[in-house]
C-alpha positions in Angstrom: -35.3 38.0 5.3 -34.9 34.3 4.7 -35.1 32.3 1.5 -34.5 28.7 0.5 -33.1 27.3 -2.7 -31.7 24.0 -4.0 -28.5 23.8 -5.9 -28.9 23.1 -9.7 -26.8 19.9 -8.9 -28.3 17.1 -7.1 -32.1 16.8 -7.3 -33.3 15.7 -3.8 -29.8 16.3 -2.3 -30.3 18.3 0.9 -29.2 21.9 0.7 -30.4 25.3 1.9 -29.3 28.8 1.0 -29.9 31.2 3.8 -29.5 34.9 3.4 -30.2 37.1 6.4 -30.1 40.8 7.1 -30.2 42.1 10.6 -30.9 45.8 10.9 -30.4 47.9 14.0 -30.0 51.5 15.2 -26.9 53.0 16.6 -26.9 56.7 17.6 -29.8 57.3 15.1 -27.9 55.6 12.2 -29.2 52.5 10.6 -26.7 49.6 10.7 -27.2 46.6 8.4 -25.3 43.4 8.8 -25.7 40.7 6.2 -24.6 37.1 6.4 -25.0 34.4 3.7 -24.3 30.7 3.5 -25.0 28.6 0.4 -23.6 25.1 1.0 -25.2 21.9 -0.1 -24.5 18.8 2.0 -24.3 16.0 -0.6 -25.4 12.5 0.4 -26.7 13.7 3.8 -30.2 12.2 3.0 -28.7 8.8 2.0 -29.6 9.3 -1.7 -27.6 9.2 -4.9 -30.2 11.0 -6.8 -28.7 13.7 -9.0 -25.7 11.4 -9.7 -24.9 8.6 -12.1 -22.4 5.8 -12.3 -20.2 6.0 -15.4 -17.2 4.4 -17.1 -17.0 1.2 -15.0 -18.9 -1.3 -12.7 -17.7 -0.4 -9.2 -20.6 0.1 -6.7 -21.6 3.1 -4.6 -23.8 3.4 -1.6 -24.5 5.8 1.3 -24.4 4.7 4.9 -25.0 7.2 7.7 -24.1 10.1 5.3 -20.9 8.4 4.2 -20.5 7.7 0.4 -18.8 4.3 0.0 -17.2 3.3 -3.3 -16.3 -0.4 -3.6 -14.1 -1.9 -6.4 -15.5 -4.5 -8.8 -13.2 -7.3 -9.9 -11.6 -6.4 -13.2 -13.5 -3.1 -13.7 -11.8 -0.1 -15.2 -12.0 3.3 -13.4 -15.5 4.1 -12.3 -17.0 7.4 -11.3 -20.1 8.6 -9.5 -20.7 11.8 -11.5 -23.1 14.7 -11.2 -25.9 14.4 -13.6 -25.4 18.0 -14.6 -22.2 20.0 -15.3 -21.1 22.8 -13.0 -18.9 25.9 -13.5 -17.4 27.8 -10.6 -17.6 26.0 -7.3 -16.1 25.1 -3.9 -16.1 21.5 -2.7 -15.0 20.2 0.7 -14.9 16.7 2.0 -13.1 14.1 4.2 -11.8 10.9 2.5 -10.5 7.6 3.7 -9.0 5.2 1.2 -7.7 1.6 1.5 -3.9 1.6 1.2 -4.0 -0.6 -1.8 -6.3 1.7 -3.7 -5.9 5.2 -5.1 -8.8 7.5 -6.0 -9.7 11.0 -6.9 -12.4 13.6 -7.6 -13.0 14.7 -11.1 -13.8 18.4 -11.6 -15.2 20.1 -14.7 -14.9 16.8 -16.5 -16.7 15.5 -19.6 -18.5 12.3 -20.8 -17.5 11.1 -24.2 -20.2 10.2 -26.7 -20.3 7.6 -29.5 -18.6 9.1 -32.5 -16.7 11.9 -30.6 -13.2 12.6 -31.9 -10.3 12.2 -29.5 -10.4 15.0 -26.8 -8.1 17.9 -27.6 -4.7 17.2 -26.2 -5.3 13.4 -25.8 -2.2 11.2 -26.0 -2.3 9.0 -29.0 -5.1 11.0 -30.5 -7.5 8.1 -30.1 -11.3 8.5 -29.4 -12.5 7.4 -26.0 -15.1 4.7 -25.5 -18.6 6.1 -25.1 -19.4 7.0 -21.5 -15.8 7.6 -20.4 -15.4 10.5 -18.0 -12.3 12.6 -18.7 -10.7 15.8 -17.5 -9.0 17.3 -14.4 -8.9 15.0 -11.4 -7.8 15.9 -7.9 -5.7 13.0 -6.7 -6.4 10.9 -3.6 -3.4 8.7 -2.8 -0.8 7.8 -0.2 2.2 8.1 -2.5 2.8 11.9 -2.3 0.7 13.0 -5.2 -2.5 13.8 -3.2 -4.1 17.1 -4.1 -2.3 17.4 -7.4 -4.5 17.3 -10.5 -4.2 14.5 -13.1 -5.7 15.0 -16.6 -7.7 11.8 -16.6 -8.0 9.9 -19.9 -6.8 12.8 -21.9 -3.3 14.3 -21.5 -2.4 11.7 -18.9 -0.1 14.1 -17.1 -0.1 16.2 -14.0 -1.5 19.7 -14.4 1.3 21.0 -12.2 3.7 19.7 -14.9 1.6 20.9 -17.8 1.3 24.4 -16.3 4.8 24.6 -14.8 3.4 25.1 -11.3 5.3 22.3 -9.6 6.8 24.7 -7.0 3.6 24.2 -5.0 4.4 20.5 -4.7 6.6 21.1 -1.6 7.7 18.5 0.9 4.8 19.6 3.0 2.3 19.2 0.1 3.7 15.7 -0.6 3.4 14.7 3.1 0.0 16.3 3.7 -2.1 13.1 3.1 -2.1 10.8 6.1 -2.1 7.1 5.4 -5.0 5.2 7.1 -6.7 8.4 8.3 -9.6 10.6 7.3 -8.1 13.4 5.2 -9.7 16.8 4.7 -9.8 18.2 1.1 -10.8 21.6 -0.2 -11.1 22.3 -3.9 -11.9 25.7 -5.4 -12.4 26.3 -9.1 -13.1 29.8 -10.4 -12.8 30.8 -14.0 -9.6 29.2 -15.2 -8.1 29.0 -11.7 -7.8 25.6 -9.9 -6.7 25.3 -6.3 -6.7 22.5 -3.7 -5.7 21.9 -0.1 -5.2 18.7 1.8 -5.5 18.9 5.5 -5.2 22.7 5.0 -1.8 22.4 3.2 -1.8 24.0 -0.3 -1.4 21.2 -2.9 -2.3 22.8 -6.3 -2.6 26.3 -7.7 -2.7 26.6 -11.5 -4.6 28.1 -14.4 -5.9 26.3 -17.5 -8.7 27.5 -19.8 -9.8 24.2 -21.5 -12.7 23.2 -19.2 -15.1 26.1 -18.4 -17.6 23.7 -17.0 -18.1 20.0 -16.5 -19.1 17.2 -14.2 -17.8 16.4 -10.7 -17.1 12.7 -10.2 -16.0 10.5 -7.3 -13.6 7.9 -8.5 -13.2 4.2 -7.6 -10.0 3.2 -9.4 -9.8 0.1 -11.5 -8.1 -3.0 -10.1 -6.5 -6.1 -11.5 -8.6 -9.3 -11.9 -8.4 -11.3 -8.7 -7.6 -8.5 -6.4 -9.7 -6.5 -3.9 -12.3 -5.7 -3.0 -11.1 -2.2 -1.8 -13.1 0.8 -0.7 -12.9 4.6 -0.6 -15.1 6.6 1.6 -16.2 10.2 1.5 -18.0 12.1 4.3 -19.0 15.6 5.1 -19.2 16.3 1.4 -20.1 20.0 1.1 -20.6 21.9 -2.2 -21.5 25.4 -3.2 -21.6 27.2 -6.5 -19.6 30.4 -6.8 -20.6 33.6 -8.6 
């Protein structure tokens, strides 16, 4: 049996769910073997449909299946965010970032609206500008913080600190990200459980109940006026929803 289905995230984004059952006979006994894969390859078709640019003016394009984010002079943090929120998921990708730039991937994050109060837990208790993406962000950086989660535009702190799970930030975790190279990330979020790996090294493992669903967003960090341009590139971006 074979069936196809698109993820609820991504519109035209290429993706196939395949479920197969192979049945055979062994000594008169029926034997069934089932295998299932449900990954969506984001950006494989060169399209950004199903995503939207929010919070800043950096640019995004896809070339040969590689998502390229480029800084804009004087822009604040910019994100290419999923048009729809997601709940439980697994996301894998490889990333290459210019040394002068740091980046990240937002997970289960939220877009502020005009008139919204300050997000719960926000430092300074000040409302965010409309269209600002905020929430957990898996860090991409060369300074030893890669794979940790920052609470972007809200608590402005590391979730390893907030949840007292800093023990996972070992020397190996801090050294996992390789400067000037493509680095492999895996992010798994199920229920209130958040985990990440950088180049197969565990880099985050914590629980927090505040964000049951939200947007995924690929960040181009803001830069100072008169600097850049810098780029961050993502390839082999694979996503699947988890039950």
